[in-house]
Structures are given as structure tokens and as C-alpha cells.
C-alpha positions in Angstrom: 31.4 -120.4 52.7 33.0 -122.2 55.7 36.8 -122.0 56.6 39.0 -124.2 58.7 41.3 -121.5 60.2 41.7 -117.8 60.3 44.0 -115.6 62.4 45.1 -112.0 62.6 48.5 -111.2 64.1 50.4 -107.9 64.6 54.2 -107.6 64.7 56.8 -105.1 64.1 59.3 -105.4 61.2 62.7 -105.2 63.0 64.6 -105.2 59.8 63.0 -101.7 59.0 63.8 -100.0 62.3 64.5 -96.4 61.8 67.2 -94.3 63.2 64.7 -93.0 65.9 64.1 -96.6 67.0 60.6 -96.7 65.5 59.6 -99.7 63.5 56.4 -100.2 61.3 53.5 -102.3 62.7 52.5 -105.0 60.2 49.5 -107.3 60.0 49.7 -111.0 59.1 46.6 -112.6 57.9 46.5 -116.4 58.0 43.6 -118.4 56.3 44.0 -122.2 56.1 47.8 -122.0 56.4 48.3 -119.3 53.7 49.4 -115.8 54.6 49.1 -112.2 53.5 50.8 -109.2 54.8 50.3 -105.5 54.9 51.4 -102.5 56.9 49.2 -100.6 59.2 50.9 -97.4 58.5 51.7 -96.9 62.1 55.1 -96.8 63.9 56.0 -97.7 67.5 59.4 -97.7 69.2 60.8 -101.2 69.5 61.2 -100.9 73.2 57.4 -100.1 73.6 56.3 -103.3 71.6 54.9 -106.2 73.6 55.5 -109.2 71.2 53.7 -111.7 73.3 50.5 -109.6 73.6 50.9 -107.9 70.1 50.2 -104.6 71.8 52.0 -101.3 72.6 53.2 -101.1 76.3 52.1 -98.4 78.6 48.9 -96.6 79.5 49.8 -93.1 78.0 47.5 -91.6 75.4 49.7 -92.6 72.5 49.7 -96.2 73.6 45.9 -96.4 74.2 45.5 -94.7 70.7 47.7 -97.2 68.9 46.1 -100.2 70.7 42.6 -99.0 69.8 43.6 -98.6 66.2 44.9 -102.1 66.1 41.7 -103.5 67.5 39.7 -101.6 64.9 42.0 -103.1 62.2 41.3 -106.6 63.6 37.5 -105.9 63.8 37.3 -104.6 60.2 39.2 -107.8 59.1 36.5 -110.0 60.7 33.6 -107.9 59.3 35.1 -108.3 55.9 35.6 -111.9 56.3 31.9 -112.3 57.3 30.8 -110.2 54.3 32.9 -112.3 51.9 31.4 -115.5 53.2 27.9 -114.2 53.0 28.3 -113.3 49.3 29.6 -117.0 48.7 33.4 -116.3 48.2 36.1 -118.7 49.1 38.0 -116.6 51.6 41.7 -116.5 51.1 44.3 -114.4 52.9 45.0 -112.3 49.8 41.3 -111.7 49.0 40.7 -110.8 52.7 43.6 -108.3 52.4 42.1 -106.8 49.2 38.6 -106.6 50.9 40.2 -104.7 53.9 41.4 -102.0 51.4 38.2 -102.1 49.4 39.7 -103.6 46.3 37.0 -106.2 45.8 34.6 -104.6 43.4 31.6 -106.8 44.4 31.8 -105.5 47.9 31.5 -102.0 46.7 27.9 -102.4 45.6 25.4 -99.9 47.1 22.4 -100.5 49.2 18.9 -99.1 48.7 19.1 -96.8 51.7 22.5 -95.6 50.9 21.3 -94.4 47.6 18.3 -92.8 49.1 20.4 -91.0 51.7 22.7 -89.7 48.9 19.6 -88.3 47.1 18.3 -86.7 50.4 21.7 -85.1 51.2 21.8 -83.6 47.7 18.3 -82.3 48.0 18.8 -80.9 51.5 21.2 -78.4 50.0 18.5 -77.3 47.6 15.8 -76.4 50.2 14.5 -72.9 49.6 16.0 -72.8 46.0 14.8 -75.7 43.9 12.5 -77.5 46.4 10.4 -76.6 49.4 10.8 -77.7 53.0 7.5 -79.6 52.7 8.8 -81.6 49.7 12.0 -82.5 51.5 10.0 -83.6 54.5 8.3 -86.1 52.2 11.7 -87.5 51.1 12.6 -88.1 54.7 9.4 -89.7 55.5 9.7 -92.1 52.6 13.1 -93.0 54.0 11.7 -93.7 57.5 8.9 -95.9 55.9 11.4 -97.9 53.9 13.6 -98.2 57.0 10.7 -99.7 59.1 9.5 -101.9 56.2 12.9 -103.5 55.7 13.4 -104.0 59.4 10.0 -105.7 59.7 10.0 -107.7 56.6 13.7 -108.8 56.5 14.9 -108.2 60.0 17.8 -106.2 58.5 18.9 -102.6 58.5 19.1 -102.3 54.8 18.9 -104.2 51.5 21.3 -104.5 48.5 20.2 -103.0 45.1 20.8 -106.5 43.6 18.2 -108.0 45.8 15.4 -105.6 44.5 12.7 -107.2 42.6 8.9 -106.8 41.9 8.1 -108.8 45.1 9.9 -106.2 47.1 7.7 -103.3 45.8 4.5 -105.4 46.1 5.3 -106.1 49.7 6.1 -102.6 50.3 2.8 -101.4 48.7 0.9 -103.8 50.9 2.8 -102.5 54.1 2.0 -98.8 53.2 -1.8 -99.7 52.7 -2.0 -100.6 56.2 -1.9 -97.1 57.4 -2.5 -94.9 54.4 -4.7 -94.7 51.3 -4.0 -95.8 47.7 -3.0 -92.4 46.3 -0.8 -91.6 49.2 1.1 -94.9 49.0 1.4 -94.3 45.2 3.5 -91.2 45.9 6.0 -93.2 48.0 6.2 -96.0 45.5 6.9 -93.4 42.8 9.6 -92.0 44.8 11.0 -95.4 45.4 11.2 -96.0 41.6 12.9 -92.6 41.2 15.6 -93.6 43.8 16.3 -96.9 42.0 16.4 -95.0 38.5 19.0 -92.7 40.2 21.0 -95.8 41.1 20.9 -97.0 37.4 22.0 -93.6 36.3 24.9 -93.7 38.6 25.8 -97.2 37.3 25.2 -98.8 40.8 22.8 -101.3 39.2 22.2 -102.3 35.5 18.4 -101.7 35.3 15.4 -100.9 37.6 13.4 -104.0 38.2 10.6 -101.9 39.9 9.5 -100.1 36.7 7.3 -102.9 35.6 5.1 -102.5 38.7 2.2 -100.2 38.0 0.2 -98.4 40.7 -3.3 -97.4 39.7 -4.4 -94.1 40.9 -7.9 -94.0 42.6 -10.2 -91.4 41.2 -11.1 -89.1 44.1 -13.9 -86.5 44.0 -12.3 -83.4 45.5 -14.7 -81.1 47.2 -15.0 -77.5 46.1 -17.7 -74.9 46.8 -20.4 -74.0 44.3 -21.6 -70.6 43.7 -24.2 -70.8 46.5 -21.9 -72.2 49.1 -19.3 -69.6 48.2 -21.8 -66.9 48.7 -22.5 -68.3 52.1 -18.9 -67.9 53.1 -18.7 -64.5 51.7 -21.8 -63.4 53.7 -20.6 -65.2 56.9 -20.5 -62.6 59.6 -18.9 -63.4 63.0 -17.7 -61.5 66.0 -15.0 -64.1 66.6 -11.7 -62.7 65.3 -10.1 -66.2 64.6 -13.1 -67.2 62.4 -13.2 -63.8 60.6 -9.4 -64.1 59.7 -9.9 -67.7 58.6 -12.8 -66.8 56.5 -10.8 -63.9 54.9 -7.8 -66.1 54.2 -9.9 -68.9 52.7 -11.7 -66.4 50.5 -8.3 -64.9 49.3 -7.5 -68.5 48.2 -10.9 -69.0 46.4 -10.3 -65.8 44.4 -6.5 -66.2 43.6 -6.0 -69.9 43.5 -2.9 -69.8 45.8 -2.0 -72.6 48.0 -1.5 -72.1 51.8 2.2 -71.9 51.7 2.2 -69.4 48.8 -0.3 -67.1 50.7 1.9 -67.4 53.9 5.0 -66.4 51.9 3.3 -63.7 49.9 5.1 -60.2 50.2 4.7 -56.8 48.6 7.3 -57.7 46.0 4.9 -60.2 44.4 2.3 -57.4 43.8 2.6 -55.6 40.5 0.4 -53.0 38.7 0.4 -53.1 34.8 -0.2 -50.3 32.3 -3.9 -50.9 32.3 -4.3 -50.4 36.0 -4.7 -54.1 36.8 -3.2 -55.4 40.0 -1.3 -58.7 39.7 0.1 -61.4 41.9 3.3 -62.7 40.2 4.9 -65.3 42.3 6.8 -68.5 41.9 5.1 -71.4 43.7 7.0 -72.6 46.7 6.3 -76.2 45.8 7.3 -76.3 42.2 9.1 -73.0 41.5 6.6 -72.4 38.5 5.5 -68.8 38.1 1.9 -68.0 38.9 0.4 -64.9 37.3 -3.0 -63.9 38.7 -4.9 -60.7 38.1 -6.5 -59.8 41.3 -10.3 -59.9 41.6 -12.2 -57.2 43.8 -12.7 -59.5 46.8 -9.0 -60.4 46.8 -8.1 -56.7 46.6 -10.3 -55.8 49.6 -8.8 -58.5 51.7 -5.2 -57.2 50.9 -6.4 -53.7 51.8 -8.0 -54.9 55.0 -4.8 -56.4 56.4 -2.5 -53.8 55.0 0.2 -52.7 57.5 0.6 -55.7 59.4 3.8 -57.9 60.2 2.9 -60.0 57.2 1.0 -59.2 54.0 -1.6 -61.7 55.0 -1.7 -63.1 58.5 -2.7 -66.6 57.8 -3.0 -69.0 60.8 -1.2 -72.4 61.2 -2.6 -75.1 58.8 -4.1 -77.2 61.6 -5.7 -74.2 63.2 -7.3 -72.7 60.0 -8.6 -76.1 58.9 -10.3 -76.5 62.3 -11.9 -73.1 62.0 -13.0 -73.8 58.5 -14.7 -76.9 59.6 -16.6 -74.8 62.1 -17.5 -72.1 59.6 -18.8 -74.8 57.3 -21.2 -76.1 60.0 -22.4 -72.5 60.9 -23.0 -71.9 57.1 -24.9 -75.2 56.7 -22.4 -76.4 54.2 -22.4 -80.3 54.2 -18.9 -80.7 52.8 -15.5 -81.4 54.3 -13.7 -78.1 53.8 -10.0 -77.7 54.2 -8.0 -74.7 53.1 -7.0 -76.6 49.9 -10.7 -76.5 49.0 -10.2 -72.9 48.2 -7.7 -73.8 45.3 -10.3 -76.2 43.9 -13.0 -73.6 44.2 -11.0 -71.1 42.4 -10.3 -73.6 39.5 -13.9 -74.9 39.3 -16.4 -72.3 40.5 -14.6 -68.9 40.1 -12.9 -69.5 36.7 -13.9 -72.4 34.6 -17.7 -72.0 35.5 -17.3 -68.4 34.2 -15.8 -69.6 30.8 -12.2 -68.9 31.6 -10.3 -71.3 29.4 -8.4 -74.2 31.1 -5.1 -72.9 29.5 -5.6 -69.5 31.4 -6.6 -71.3 34.5 -3.5 -73.4 34.3 -1.1 -70.4 34.1 -2.9 -68.7 37.1 -2.6 -72.0 39.1 1.2 -72.2 38.2 0.9 -75.5 36.5 3.2 -76.7 33.7 0.5 -78.2 31.6 -3.3 -78.4 31.5 -3.2 -82.1 32.5 -2.3 -81.0 36.0 -5.1 -78.5 36.1 -7.8 -81.1 35.3 -7.0 -82.6 38.7 -8.2 -79.4 40.3 -10.8 -78.2 37.9 -14.2 -79.8 37.8 -16.3 -78.5 34.9 -19.6 -77.7 36.4 -23.0 -78.6 34.8 -23.7 -74.9 34.5 -20.5 -74.4 32.4 -21.0 -77.4 30.4 -24.8 -76.5 29.8 -24.0 -73.0 28.7 -21.4 -74.0 26.1 -23.8 -76.8 24.9 -26.6 -74.2 24.7 -24.5 -72.1 22.2 -23.9 -75.3 20.1 -27.6 -76.1 20.1 -28.5 -72.5 18.9 -26.0 -73.1 16.0 -27.7 -76.4 15.1 -31.2 -75.1 15.5 -30.7 -72.8 12.4 -29.8 -75.9 10.4 -32.9 -77.8 11.7 
């Protein structure tokens, strides 16, 4: 909305001079000939006020501080005027005064990144308690991605919640697919929806327009080691210490199902012995806080015993290093698969447990999952396991035939 005239003037109210000689500095806003007044809350001695320049006389710290404050008041008024005009308001002196004191409700509406930062600040306090550092890193990474997208798409630093629509998330999805795969992009889109749902819960916005956008997950075949390949790793002998340690840590993951970070943070307090003499790992997962309960198999016990007495219970290498070593080990063992440390968790779910007729419910508890649906992502029922169970069924029906 255009305006014909707008001015901001500062003056002292001489009728309110105090005994000390100080008088309040007031602001006069004039828009199209109509005026509105308010006090700055600051006082100045009447002898120090320059009426012509509308400034405090002198170069001392007090004068400089007051003049900087007055300049900030003027700047804020011009910013609020621009904001009102951008929203389509007919700017008046009274409206501008109310906007200066944040009394115009429409100007209080939140932006997307404001809500996201609120979320991240709250979650930051929960690191190590309810969420892991890795999870919080994903929150911050999503924030950076959204910042870059908004800057590239809209040439702005932020976007108001009321501006969100399906087109926004469609464009963001396309932006993400330029440098990541479908399933990874889906995690960031899911997080975006959660942030807008949070805004709805806090009454910043009436509804979430992004919820109607569905992201299909691509089915991905995750590699795991079969019995023959796992045996090759077990039998792998090497004089190179870093390969030996990488092999041992990987095998510990294969026979416990623990993730990298859970092995890294494993301590003696997580090891328990029951009345039957079984040794257990009972540990809450760093990622989710869900308790994993795992009876130790012989190979896992041997590995724990081998590294007993060190600075850490298990001296696992950094993720990038161990994955590099595992790649070399796979080549030396003639295993034609892309092996990372996380392959050990899939191997535990598929080859070590389910293929040996351990129920999916039990496997789910050992993996620290809240339900078996999560476990099916890791667990691939092998042909051997399916065949053995169907053989039993065939035997039953042969008697009938």
C-alpha cells in the first residue's frame, strides 16, 4: 500500500520537566497529516537537548548511547511501516504506533524457520537424555537444507507459515533429489511435516497443508552376509592390527545386533549375568532410548574377553575408518557385496537369528525395536528358513495325502 507522507520526529515534553531538569523524550509519528505520539521511556536534561537536530548534545557516552537508541527507534518504525505495507495494510499513524509495540496480531505470525529453530533449541537441551547427538545433527542439517532452498527458490531468508502449500513441499522434494536419494529426502520431508504440525499444536497456524503430500518409500535391498560369507569373515586371518580389530568389532555386531554407536558406548554396567549363568547385554539404544536385551553368543563372549582391560570395553575405530577396512576385508575374503558396519546388524537379524528359527518378536526385542514392523526392515527371511518351515508343513500334509 502506498503512502503520500510519513515522518518521525523526536521532542522533549517541557511541560513534564522534573525537578532534576530532566524531561521525557517523545516520538511523533505523522502519516498523511495525522499524528500519533508515544514516549521512548528515556529522559534527557533540557539543556542537553538539541531541538533543531532532535538529538542529545555532546559526545560523552551517555549522549552517544541515547542518540543510538533514538536512531534504533526510527529504524524500527520504518521497518514496521514496510512490513505493514507488504501485508496490504492502509498505514496510519495509530496503526504504526501499535505495530511498533507489537500490538498488531497479524504481524506476530511465525515463520517456518522460526518454528524450526524453536524445535531445535528445545531438542538441544535433550541431547544425551532423550535424543542422541546424531539425531540432533539431522535436525540442524534439515534446517540448513531449508535455509538454502528458501534462499534459492524465493530469494528470501524465511517464509511465513501462511505461505506454505503443497507446491512448497513439492519444490523442496525436487530440490533435495538433486543431491540425495528418495528415501533420504523422505526423512527430511517427514521432519518438515513434523515442524508444521508443531506449529499447528502451538496455534501458530490453523492446519498443516503439507500433510496431504505423500512420499513413497523406495524398496531397497539391504546387504547382509549369508552363512558362507559370515564364516569367511570369522576365518579371516590377518597380521594387520587395524584389520583384525575391524573384523572383531564387525563380528561382535553380527552376533549381538548392536549398532556402531551402541558398541562404542558399551560399558561394564551393561553386562549382566542371570541365575542360569547366561551373560546378557542390557542397554538402552543411544538412538531411541529403547532397551535392547541380548544374551551373548560364544563368539561375542570371546571378543569381549579378548579386549578385556583396555580403556574402553571394545576399542572400535572411527566410522569412516572401520568402513574402509571392512571394504578391504570383503575384497580379501572374495565377498562381492558392499559391506559397511551396519551390515552386521542386518546379518544378525537375518542370518544369525531368523535363519535359525528365532521368532521375529524375539529378534525385535534384541534389536531394541518398539514393534516387529521395524524389524522387518532389517530382517530378510532367507530361503533356507522359509524352506525348513515349509518342509514341516509339507510333512504334516503328506500324512493326509
